[in-house]
VEXTI-172487 format. One record per residue (C-alpha): residue number from 0; residue in one letter; chain; x negated, y, z negated. Coordinates in nm, 2 decimals. Layout:
BEGIN
{NUM, 'a', 'A', {X, Y, Z}}
...
//
This chain:
BEGIN
{0, 'm', 'A', {-4.68, -7.16, -2.77}}
{1, 't', 'A', {-4.65, -6.86, -3.00}}
{2, 'a', 'A', {-4.37, -6.61, -2.99}}
{3, 'q', 'A', {-4.41, -6.35, -2.72}}
{4, 'k', 'A', {-4.36, -6.00, -2.84}}
{5, 'd', 'A', {-4.58, -5.81, -2.60}}
{6, 'a', 'A', {-4.33, -5.71, -2.33}}
{7, 'a', 'A', {-4.38, -5.36, -2.18}}
{8, 'y', 'A', {-4.15, -5.15, -1.97}}
{9, 'i', 'A', {-4.26, -5.13, -1.61}}
{10, 'n', 'A', {-4.15, -4.92, -1.32}}
{11, 'p', 'A', {-4.13, -5.17, -1.03}}
{12, 'r', 'A', {-4.17, -4.89, -0.77}}
{13, 't', 'A', {-4.48, -4.72, -0.92}}
{14, 'g', 'A', {-4.63, -4.98, -1.16}}
{15, 'a', 'A', {-4.62, -4.73, -1.45}}
{16, 'l', 'A', {-4.60, -4.89, -1.79}}
{17, 'w', 'A', {-4.45, -4.78, -2.12}}
{18, 'p', 'A', {-4.43, -4.95, -2.46}}
{19, 't', 'A', {-4.10, -5.11, -2.57}}
{20, 's', 'A', {-4.15, -4.96, -2.92}}
{21, 'e', 'A', {-3.97, -4.65, -2.79}}
{22, 'p', 'A', {-3.62, -4.72, -2.64}}
{23, 'l', 'A', {-3.58, -4.64, -2.27}}
{24, 'w', 'A', {-3.30, -4.70, -2.02}}
{25, 'n', 'A', {-3.47, -4.56, -1.72}}
{26, 'a', 'A', {-3.82, -4.48, -1.59}}
{27, 'p', 'A', {-3.96, -4.15, -1.72}}
{28, 'd', 'A', {-4.15, -4.09, -1.40}}
{29, 'd', 'A', {-3.87, -4.13, -1.14}}
{30, 'g', 'A', {-3.55, -4.17, -1.34}}
{31, 'k', 'A', {-3.45, -4.50, -1.18}}
{32, 'y', 'A', {-3.41, -4.84, -1.34}}
{33, 'i', 'A', {-3.69, -5.02, -1.52}}
{34, 'n', 'A', {-3.79, -5.38, -1.58}}
{35, 'l', 'A', {-3.99, -5.57, -1.84}}
{36, 't', 'A', {-4.33, -5.72, -1.76}}
{37, 'p', 'A', {-4.31, -6.09, -1.69}}
{38, 'g', 'A', {-4.28, -6.34, -1.97}}
{39, 'a', 'A', {-4.47, -6.66, -2.01}}
{40, 'g', 'A', {-4.18, -6.90, -2.02}}
{41, 'l', 'A', {-4.17, -7.20, -2.26}}
{42, 't', 'A', {-4.21, -7.57, -2.29}}
{43, 'p', 'A', {-3.97, -7.83, -2.44}}
{44, 'd', 'A', {-4.18, -7.83, -2.76}}
{45, 'd', 'A', {-4.10, -7.46, -2.80}}
{46, 'i', 'A', {-3.73, -7.52, -2.83}}
{47, 'd', 'A', {-3.56, -7.48, -3.17}}
{48, 'r', 'A', {-3.33, -7.78, -3.14}}
{49, 'n', 'A', {-3.14, -7.70, -3.46}}
{50, 'e', 'A', {-3.02, -7.37, -3.30}}
{51, 'r', 'A', {-2.69, -7.41, -3.11}}
{52, 's', 'A', {-2.72, -7.09, -2.91}}
{53, 'f', 'A', {-2.96, -6.95, -2.65}}
{54, 'w', 'A', {-3.17, -6.84, -2.94}}
{55, 'r', 'A', {-3.31, -7.19, -2.93}}
{56, 'y', 'A', {-3.54, -7.03, -2.67}}
{57, 'g', 'A', {-3.63, -6.75, -2.91}}
{58, 'v', 'A', {-4.00, -6.80, -2.85}}
{59, 'a', 'A', {-3.95, -6.67, -2.50}}
{60, 'v', 'A', {-3.70, -6.39, -2.58}}
{61, 'r', 'A', {-3.91, -6.08, -2.65}}
{62, 'l', 'A', {-3.78, -5.88, -2.94}}
{63, 'p', 'A', {-3.98, -5.70, -3.20}}
{64, 'q', 'A', {-3.81, -5.90, -3.48}}
{65, 'p', 'A', {-3.57, -6.20, -3.50}}
{66, 'p', 'A', {-3.21, -6.10, -3.41}}
{67, 'e', 'A', {-2.99, -5.97, -3.68}}
{68, 'i', 'A', {-2.66, -6.10, -3.52}}
{69, 't', 'A', {-2.63, -6.37, -3.25}}
{70, 'l', 'A', {-2.26, -6.46, -3.25}}
{71, 'g', 'A', {-2.36, -6.79, -3.11}}
{72, 'a', 'A', {-2.42, -6.66, -2.76}}
{73, 'g', 'A', {-2.52, -6.92, -2.50}}
{74, 'w', 'A', {-2.56, -7.30, -2.51}}
{75, 't', 'A', {-2.24, -7.33, -2.31}}
{76, 'p', 'A', {-2.14, -7.67, -2.17}}
{77, 'l', 'A', {-2.25, -7.79, -1.83}}
{78, 'l', 'A', {-1.95, -7.99, -1.72}}
{79, 'p', 'A', {-1.93, -8.24, -1.44}}
{80, 'a', 'A', {-1.65, -8.19, -1.18}}
{81, 'a', 'A', {-1.57, -8.28, -0.82}}
{82, 'w', 'A', {-1.53, -8.00, -0.57}}
{83, 'n', 'A', {-1.38, -8.10, -0.24}}
{84, 'g', 'A', {-1.51, -8.45, -0.30}}
{85, 't', 'A', {-1.86, -8.34, -0.40}}
{86, 'a', 'A', {-2.00, -8.39, -0.75}}
{87, 'v', 'A', {-2.11, -8.06, -0.90}}
{88, 'h', 'A', {-2.16, -7.91, -1.25}}
{89, 'm', 'A', {-1.97, -7.62, -1.39}}
{90, 'k', 'A', {-2.16, -7.39, -1.63}}
{91, 'a', 'A', {-1.88, -7.26, -1.86}}
{92, 'e', 'A', {-2.02, -6.92, -1.95}}
{93, 'y', 'A', {-1.67, -6.79, -2.02}}
{94, 'l', 'A', {-1.66, -6.98, -2.35}}
{95, 'm', 'A', {-1.89, -6.73, -2.53}}
{96, 't', 'A', {-1.75, -6.50, -2.80}}
{97, 's', 'A', {-1.64, -6.21, -2.59}}
{98, 'g', 'A', {-1.51, -6.43, -2.31}}
{99, 's', 'A', {-1.79, -6.38, -2.05}}
{100, 'f', 'A', {-2.15, -6.45, -1.97}}
{101, 'k', 'A', {-2.23, -6.09, -2.05}}
{102, 'd', 'A', {-2.29, -6.19, -2.42}}
{103, 'r', 'A', {-2.64, -6.33, -2.32}}
{104, 'g', 'A', {-2.76, -5.99, -2.21}}
{105, 't', 'A', {-2.57, -5.79, -2.47}}
{106, 'a', 'A', {-2.70, -5.99, -2.76}}
{107, 'v', 'A', {-3.06, -5.92, -2.67}}
{108, 'm', 'A', {-3.02, -5.56, -2.56}}
{109, 'l', 'A', {-2.82, -5.45, -2.87}}
{110, 'n', 'A', {-3.04, -5.63, -3.12}}
{111, 'y', 'A', {-3.34, -5.47, -2.96}}
{112, 'l', 'A', {-3.18, -5.12, -2.96}}
{113, 'k', 'A', {-3.09, -5.15, -3.33}}
{114, 'q', 'A', {-3.45, -5.27, -3.41}}
{115, 'v', 'A', {-3.60, -4.96, -3.25}}
{116, 'g', 'A', {-3.36, -4.72, -3.43}}
{117, 'i', 'A', {-3.07, -4.66, -3.20}}
{118, 't', 'A', {-2.74, -4.62, -3.40}}
{119, 's', 'A', {-2.50, -4.48, -3.13}}
{120, 'i', 'A', {-2.46, -4.60, -2.77}}
{121, 'f', 'A', {-2.24, -4.57, -2.47}}
{122, 'e', 'A', {-2.19, -4.79, -2.17}}
{123, 'd', 'A', {-1.99, -4.80, -1.85}}
{124, 's', 'A', {-1.82, -5.12, -1.73}}
{125, 's', 'A', {-1.54, -5.27, -1.52}}
{126, 'g', 'A', {-1.45, -5.47, -1.82}}
{127, 'n', 'A', {-1.65, -5.77, -1.93}}
{128, 'a', 'A', {-1.98, -5.59, -2.01}}
{129, 'g', 'A', {-1.78, -5.33, -2.20}}
{130, 'a', 'A', {-1.60, -5.59, -2.40}}
{131, 's', 'A', {-1.93, -5.76, -2.48}}
{132, 'v', 'A', {-2.10, -5.44, -2.58}}
{133, 'a', 'A', {-1.80, -5.35, -2.80}}
{134, 't', 'A', {-1.81, -5.69, -2.96}}
{135, 'y', 'A', {-2.18, -5.68, -3.05}}
{136, 's', 'A', {-2.16, -5.31, -3.15}}
{137, 'a', 'A', {-1.90, -5.40, -3.41}}
{138, 'a', 'A', {-2.11, -5.69, -3.54}}
{139, 'l', 'A', {-2.43, -5.48, -3.56}}
{140, 'g', 'A', {-2.26, -5.16, -3.69}}
{141, 'l', 'A', {-2.33, -4.94, -3.39}}
{142, 'd', 'A', {-2.11, -4.65, -3.29}}
{143, 'c', 'A', {-1.99, -4.73, -2.94}}
{144, 'r', 'A', {-1.82, -4.55, -2.65}}
{145, 'i', 'A', {-1.74, -4.72, -2.32}}
{146, 'm', 'A', {-1.64, -4.56, -1.99}}
{147, 'v', 'A', {-1.41, -4.78, -1.77}}
{148, 'p', 'A', {-1.21, -4.74, -1.46}}
{149, 'a', 'A', {-0.85, -4.64, -1.54}}
{150, 'a', 'A', {-0.74, -4.94, -1.34}}
{151, 'a', 'A', {-0.94, -5.19, -1.53}}
{152, 'p', 'A', {-0.74, -5.48, -1.67}}
{153, 'a', 'A', {-0.55, -5.38, -1.98}}
{154, 'a', 'A', {-0.66, -5.70, -2.17}}
{155, 'k', 'A', {-1.03, -5.59, -2.13}}
{156, 'k', 'A', {-0.96, -5.23, -2.25}}
{157, 'i', 'A', {-0.76, -5.36, -2.55}}
{158, 'q', 'A', {-1.04, -5.60, -2.63}}
{159, 'm', 'A', {-1.29, -5.31, -2.64}}
{160, 'a', 'A', {-1.06, -5.09, -2.85}}
{161, 'a', 'A', {-0.98, -5.37, -3.09}}
{162, 'm', 'A', {-1.36, -5.40, -3.16}}
{163, 'g', 'A', {-1.37, -5.03, -3.26}}
{164, 'a', 'A', {-1.51, -4.89, -2.94}}
{165, 'e', 'A', {-1.39, -4.55, -2.80}}
{166, 'v', 'A', {-1.26, -4.64, -2.46}}
{167, 'i', 'A', {-1.28, -4.36, -2.20}}
{168, 's', 'A', {-1.08, -4.42, -1.88}}
{169, 'i', 'A', {-1.21, -4.26, -1.56}}
{170, 'e', 'A', {-1.00, -4.22, -1.25}}
{171, 'g', 'A', {-1.15, -4.36, -0.94}}
{172, 's', 'A', {-1.37, -4.65, -0.84}}
{173, 'r', 'A', {-1.62, -4.85, -1.04}}
{174, 'd', 'A', {-1.89, -4.64, -0.88}}
{175, 'd', 'A', {-1.72, -4.32, -0.99}}
{176, 'v', 'A', {-1.74, -4.45, -1.35}}
{177, 'a', 'A', {-2.11, -4.51, -1.31}}
{178, 'e', 'A', {-2.16, -4.16, -1.19}}
{179, 'a', 'A', {-1.97, -4.02, -1.49}}
{180, 'a', 'A', {-2.19, -4.23, -1.72}}
{181, 'l', 'A', {-2.51, -4.10, -1.57}}
{182, 'a', 'A', {-2.39, -3.75, -1.63}}
{183, 'e', 'A', {-2.32, -3.84, -2.00}}
{184, 'a', 'A', {-2.66, -4.00, -2.05}}
{185, 'a', 'A', {-2.82, -3.69, -2.20}}
{186, 't', 'A', {-2.58, -3.69, -2.49}}
{187, 'c', 'A', {-2.62, -4.04, -2.63}}
{188, 'f', 'A', {-2.84, -4.35, -2.56}}
{189, 'y', 'A', {-2.71, -4.51, -2.24}}
{190, 'a', 'A', {-2.70, -4.88, -2.32}}
{191, 's', 'A', {-2.64, -4.97, -1.95}}
{192, 'h', 'A', {-2.65, -5.34, -1.88}}
{193, 'n', 'A', {-2.75, -5.24, -1.52}}
{194, 'y', 'A', {-3.04, -5.02, -1.62}}
{195, 'q', 'A', {-3.17, -5.13, -1.96}}
{196, 'p', 'A', {-3.39, -5.44, -1.89}}
{197, 'h', 'A', {-3.35, -5.62, -2.22}}
{198, 'f', 'A', {-3.01, -5.72, -2.08}}
{199, 'l', 'A', {-3.19, -5.94, -1.82}}
{200, 'e', 'A', {-3.41, -6.07, -2.10}}
{201, 'g', 'A', {-3.09, -6.23, -2.22}}
{202, 't', 'A', {-2.95, -6.35, -1.89}}
{203, 'k', 'A', {-3.27, -6.53, -1.81}}
{204, 't', 'A', {-3.18, -6.78, -2.08}}
{205, 'l', 'A', {-2.92, -6.92, -1.84}}
{206, 'a', 'A', {-3.21, -7.06, -1.64}}
{207, 'f', 'A', {-3.36, -7.21, -1.95}}
{208, 'e', 'A', {-3.03, -7.38, -2.04}}
{209, 'l', 'A', {-2.98, -7.52, -1.70}}
{210, 'w', 'A', {-3.33, -7.66, -1.70}}
{211, 'e', 'A', {-3.28, -7.83, -2.04}}
{212, 'q', 'A', {-2.93, -7.95, -1.97}}
{213, 'c', 'A', {-3.05, -8.10, -1.64}}
{214, 'g', 'A', {-3.31, -8.31, -1.82}}
{215, 'f', 'A', {-3.58, -8.05, -1.81}}
{216, 'q', 'A', {-3.56, -8.02, -1.44}}
{217, 'a', 'A', {-3.43, -7.74, -1.23}}
{218, 'p', 'A', {-3.10, -7.80, -1.04}}
{219, 'd', 'A', {-3.13, -7.80, -0.66}}
{220, 'c', 'A', {-2.92, -7.48, -0.64}}
{221, 'v', 'A', {-2.72, -7.23, -0.85}}
{222, 'v', 'A', {-2.40, -7.07, -0.72}}
{223, 'a', 'A', {-2.28, -6.75, -0.90}}
{224, 'p', 'A', {-2.07, -6.44, -0.85}}
{225, 'l', 'A', {-2.25, -6.12, -0.76}}
{226, 'g', 'A', {-2.15, -5.78, -0.88}}
{227, 'y', 'A', {-2.46, -5.58, -0.99}}
{228, 'g', 'A', {-2.65, -5.91, -1.02}}
{229, 's', 'A', {-2.76, -5.97, -1.38}}
{230, 'n', 'A', {-2.69, -6.34, -1.35}}
{231, 'i', 'A', {-2.87, -6.37, -1.01}}
{232, 'm', 'A', {-3.17, -6.18, -1.14}}
{233, 'g', 'A', {-3.17, -6.35, -1.48}}
{234, 'c', 'A', {-3.18, -6.69, -1.31}}
{235, 'h', 'A', {-3.46, -6.58, -1.09}}
{236, 'i', 'A', {-3.66, -6.44, -1.38}}
{237, 'g', 'A', {-3.60, -6.75, -1.60}}
{238, 'f', 'A', {-3.68, -7.01, -1.34}}
{239, 'a', 'A', {-3.99, -6.81, -1.23}}
{240, 'e', 'A', {-4.12, -6.82, -1.59}}
{241, 'l', 'A', {-4.06, -7.19, -1.60}}
{242, 'l', 'A', {-4.24, -7.23, -1.27}}
{243, 'a', 'A', {-4.54, -7.03, -1.40}}
{244, 'a', 'A', {-4.54, -7.23, -1.72}}
{245, 'g', 'A', {-4.57, -7.55, -1.51}}
{246, 'q', 'A', {-4.23, -7.68, -1.63}}
{247, 'i', 'A', {-4.06, -7.71, -1.29}}
{248, 'e', 'A', {-4.21, -7.78, -0.95}}
{249, 't', 'A', {-3.99, -7.57, -0.73}}
{250, 'm', 'A', {-3.74, -7.29, -0.78}}
{251, 'p', 'A', {-3.37, -7.38, -0.73}}
{252, 'r', 'A', {-3.20, -7.21, -0.44}}
{253, 'i', 'A', {-2.99, -6.92, -0.57}}
{254, 'y', 'A', {-2.66, -6.85, -0.39}}
{255, 'a', 'A', {-2.49, -6.52, -0.48}}
{256, 'v', 'A', {-2.12, -6.47, -0.38}}
{257, 'q', 'A', {-1.94, -6.15, -0.33}}
{258, 'a', 'A', {-1.58, -6.06, -0.24}}
{259, 'a', 'A', {-1.58, -5.97, 0.13}}
{260, 'n', 'A', {-1.37, -5.66, 0.05}}
{261, 'c', 'A', {-1.66, -5.51, -0.14}}
{262, 'a', 'A', {-1.99, -5.67, -0.05}}
{263, 'p', 'A', {-2.28, -5.43, -0.03}}
{264, 'y', 'A', {-2.54, -5.68, -0.12}}
{265, 'h', 'A', {-2.42, -5.92, 0.14}}
{266, 'a', 'A', {-2.43, -5.64, 0.40}}
{267, 'a', 'A', {-2.79, -5.57, 0.31}}
{268, 'f', 'A', {-2.88, -5.94, 0.31}}
{269, 'e', 'A', {-2.73, -5.99, 0.65}}
{270, 's', 'A', {-2.91, -5.69, 0.80}}
{271, 'g', 'A', {-3.24, -5.87, 0.72}}
{272, 'g', 'A', {-3.39, -5.56, 0.57}}
{273, 'n', 'A', {-3.44, -5.42, 0.22}}
{274, 'd', 'A', {-3.23, -5.10, 0.24}}
{275, 'p', 'A', {-2.87, -5.04, 0.15}}
{276, 'v', 'A', {-2.61, -5.07, 0.42}}
{277, 's', 'A', {-2.31, -4.85, 0.41}}
{278, 'i', 'A', {-1.97, -5.03, 0.36}}
{279, 't', 'A', {-1.61, -4.93, 0.34}}
{280, 'p', 'A', {-1.49, -5.10, 0.02}}
{281, 'q', 'A', {-1.13, -5.24, 0.00}}
{282, 'p', 'A', {-0.95, -5.35, -0.31}}
{283, 't', 'A', {-1.02, -5.70, -0.43}}
{284, 'i', 'A', {-0.87, -5.93, -0.68}}
{285, 'a', 'A', {-1.23, -5.99, -0.81}}
{286, 'd', 'A', {-1.24, -5.65, -0.97}}
{287, 'g', 'A', {-1.52, -5.75, -1.20}}
{288, 'i', 'A', {-1.77, -5.74, -0.91}}
{289, 'a', 'A', {-1.62, -5.46, -0.71}}
{290, 's', 'A', {-1.90, -5.21, -0.68}}
{291, 'a', 'A', {-1.99, -5.06, -0.34}}
{292, 'v', 'A', {-2.32, -4.91, -0.44}}
{293, 'p', 'A', {-2.60, -5.17, -0.50}}
{294, 'l', 'A', {-2.84, -5.07, -0.78}}
{295, 'r', 'A', {-3.11, -5.33, -0.82}}
{296, 'l', 'A', {-3.10, -5.42, -0.45}}
{297, 'h', 'A', {-3.46, -5.53, -0.41}}
{298, 'e', 'A', {-3.45, -5.76, -0.71}}
{299, 'v', 'A', {-3.13, -5.93, -0.59}}
{300, 'l', 'A', {-3.25, -5.97, -0.24}}
{301, 's', 'A', {-3.58, -6.11, -0.37}}
{302, 'a', 'A', {-3.39, -6.36, -0.59}}
{303, 'v', 'A', {-3.21, -6.52, -0.30}}
{304, 'r', 'A', {-3.47, -6.48, -0.03}}
{305, 'e', 'A', {-3.77, -6.61, -0.23}}
{306, 't', 'A', {-3.56, -6.92, -0.33}}
{307, 'd', 'A', {-3.43, -6.99, 0.02}}
{308, 'g', 'A', {-3.08, -6.91, -0.10}}
{309, 'a', 'A', {-2.83, -6.67, 0.04}}
{310, 'i', 'A', {-2.56, -6.41, -0.03}}
{311, 'v', 'A', {-2.21, -6.52, 0.08}}
{312, 'a', 'A', {-1.90, -6.30, 0.12}}
{313, 'v', 'A', {-1.56, -6.46, 0.08}}
{314, 'p', 'A', {-1.21, -6.32, 0.17}}
{315, 'e', 'A', {-0.92, -6.27, -0.07}}
{316, 'd', 'A', {-0.72, -6.58, 0.03}}
{317, 'e', 'A', {-1.02, -6.80, -0.03}}
{318, 'i', 'A', {-1.08, -6.65, -0.37}}
{319, 'v', 'A', {-0.71, -6.72, -0.47}}
{320, 'a', 'A', {-0.73, -7.07, -0.33}}
{321, 'a', 'A', {-1.04, -7.13, -0.54}}
{322, 'l', 'A', {-0.87, -6.99, -0.85}}
{323, 'r', 'A', {-0.59, -7.24, -0.80}}
{324, 'q', 'A', {-0.84, -7.52, -0.74}}
{325, 'f', 'A', {-1.04, -7.43, -1.06}}
{326, 'a', 'A', {-0.71, -7.44, -1.26}}
{327, 'g', 'A', {-0.63, -7.78, -1.12}}
{328, 'l', 'A', {-0.96, -7.90, -1.26}}
{329, 'g', 'A', {-0.90, -7.76, -1.60}}
{330, 'f', 'A', {-1.10, -7.43, -1.57}}
{331, 'f', 'A', {-0.89, -7.11, -1.63}}
{332, 'v', 'A', {-1.13, -6.85, -1.51}}
{333, 'e', 'A', {-1.09, -6.49, -1.40}}
{334, 'p', 'A', {-1.08, -6.40, -1.03}}
{335, 't', 'A', {-1.45, -6.30, -1.03}}
{336, 's', 'A', {-1.54, -6.67, -1.09}}
{337, 'g', 'A', {-1.30, -6.76, -0.81}}
{338, 't', 'A', {-1.56, -6.61, -0.57}}
{339, 'a', 'A', {-1.81, -6.88, -0.68}}
{340, 'g', 'A', {-1.57, -7.16, -0.60}}
{341, 'a', 'A', {-1.48, -7.00, -0.26}}
{342, 'g', 'A', {-1.85, -6.96, -0.19}}
{343, 'l', 'A', {-1.92, -7.32, -0.29}}
{344, 't', 'A', {-1.66, -7.44, -0.04}}
{345, 'r', 'A', {-1.83, -7.24, 0.24}}
{346, 'l', 'A', {-2.18, -7.36, 0.14}}
{347, 'l', 'A', {-2.06, -7.72, 0.14}}
{348, 'd', 'A', {-1.88, -7.69, 0.47}}
{349, 's', 'A', {-2.18, -7.53, 0.64}}
{350, 'g', 'A', {-2.42, -7.79, 0.51}}
{351, 'a', 'A', {-2.63, -7.54, 0.32}}
{352, 'i', 'A', {-2.56, -7.75, 0.01}}
{353, 'k', 'A', {-2.58, -8.12, 0.06}}
{354, 'p', 'A', {-2.34, -8.37, -0.11}}
{355, 'n', 'A', {-2.62, -8.54, -0.30}}
{356, 'e', 'A', {-2.77, -8.23, -0.45}}
{357, 'n', 'A', {-2.76, -8.12, -0.81}}
{358, 'v', 'A', {-2.54, -7.80, -0.80}}
{359, 'a', 'A', {-2.47, -7.57, -1.09}}
{360, 'v', 'A', {-2.17, -7.33, -1.05}}
{361, 'v', 'A', {-2.16, -7.04, -1.29}}
{362, 'l', 'A', {-1.81, -6.96, -1.43}}
{363, 't', 'A', {-1.86, -6.61, -1.56}}
{364, 'g', 'A', {-1.53, -6.49, -1.73}}
{365, 's', 'A', {-1.22, -6.62, -1.90}}
{366, 'g', 'A', {-0.89, -6.61, -1.71}}
{367, 'l', 'A', {-0.73, -6.48, -2.03}}
{368, 'k', 'A', {-0.87, -6.14, -1.94}}
{369, 'a', 'A', {-0.67, -6.12, -1.62}}
{370, 'v', 'A', {-0.35, -6.32, -1.69}}
{371, 'e', 'A', {-0.12, -6.07, -1.50}}
{372, 'k', 'A', {-0.34, -6.05, -1.20}}
{373, 'i', 'A', {-0.38, -6.43, -1.18}}
{374, 'g', 'A', {-0.01, -6.48, -1.23}}
{375, 't', 'A', {0.07, -6.25, -0.94}}
{376, 'a', 'A', {-0.19, -6.41, -0.72}}
{377, 'l', 'A', {-0.06, -6.76, -0.79}}
{378, 'g', 'A', {0.30, -6.67, -0.80}}
{379, 'l', 'A', {0.34, -6.75, -1.16}}
{380, 'n', 'A', {0.46, -6.43, -1.33}}
{381, 'd', 'A', {0.82, -6.56, -1.34}}
{382, 'a', 'A', {0.71, -6.89, -1.49}}
//
């Protein structure tokens, strides 16, 4: 298979197409988010086995040119563990350079933007995406501004600032920050990990890695936290490409987990429809996924419904219990990843996941980004 460089932007609502030679973050015809046209996937022979990052799948990652900077994103370990007596595998995405899975998407998106002439960007984030964008902006020499909630964890804001980004704190919710960013989009290129689809071109490599690390087979199911959904959509895109390329026989079931205190995708999923359902958000320890306004709702619902998966909502006490359980297994992850453990417990208890199935649980962010919050939750701040 030869390298695929023929991606186009597509508006999934109208079918309109635009070339990727000109950078876009939204659709010129309706102003909403855009996607990339489907890729062709890859085969085991296409993998560069000398490359110890997700760029081993570079043939299927559509960029105009090879990446300038990779920072080793991806190729994270898939580690065996026992969860409530059931054998599962933990995908340790938090071991990437900036401390979260976001490096997959950021590495592709920012290399692409630099290749098409962008030199200055801004982004909005609850923390991890901003830290990742700041990290890759520093490495690629891009000017970077990041809008964050004023209440975002200090460790994440310090990480962004240390990388040279201008950090702009906005009072209010995560959705208030997103609204402020949209208002700013006319002044600078909006490198939004939720709008700009090259980010998903990076997160789809999670599916490729799981396929390779499972012996070139898809796992039976994938369990991951759900905020705006880039991991959920990325897995769906990547496994769909592998299915189309004849490399897997069936799609793994995709289970997305939200904090019950702020679960708009879960509400829409439970309604059985395709439209947003109004919710009244409450504070959650899983601040990294605390958005009350779903953006790519259709894509997220399709990812779980088309794979016979589900969206699960878990309460605060179960998230904290899962955090403690992860730590007891040697995984120090941030509260957002705790939702995946709590969701896994519910899925095992309900029988949705069977004890003999091959389960991949995605651990998205490092606990080092939320030490104070974890200490409070686990009663350890006086330790």
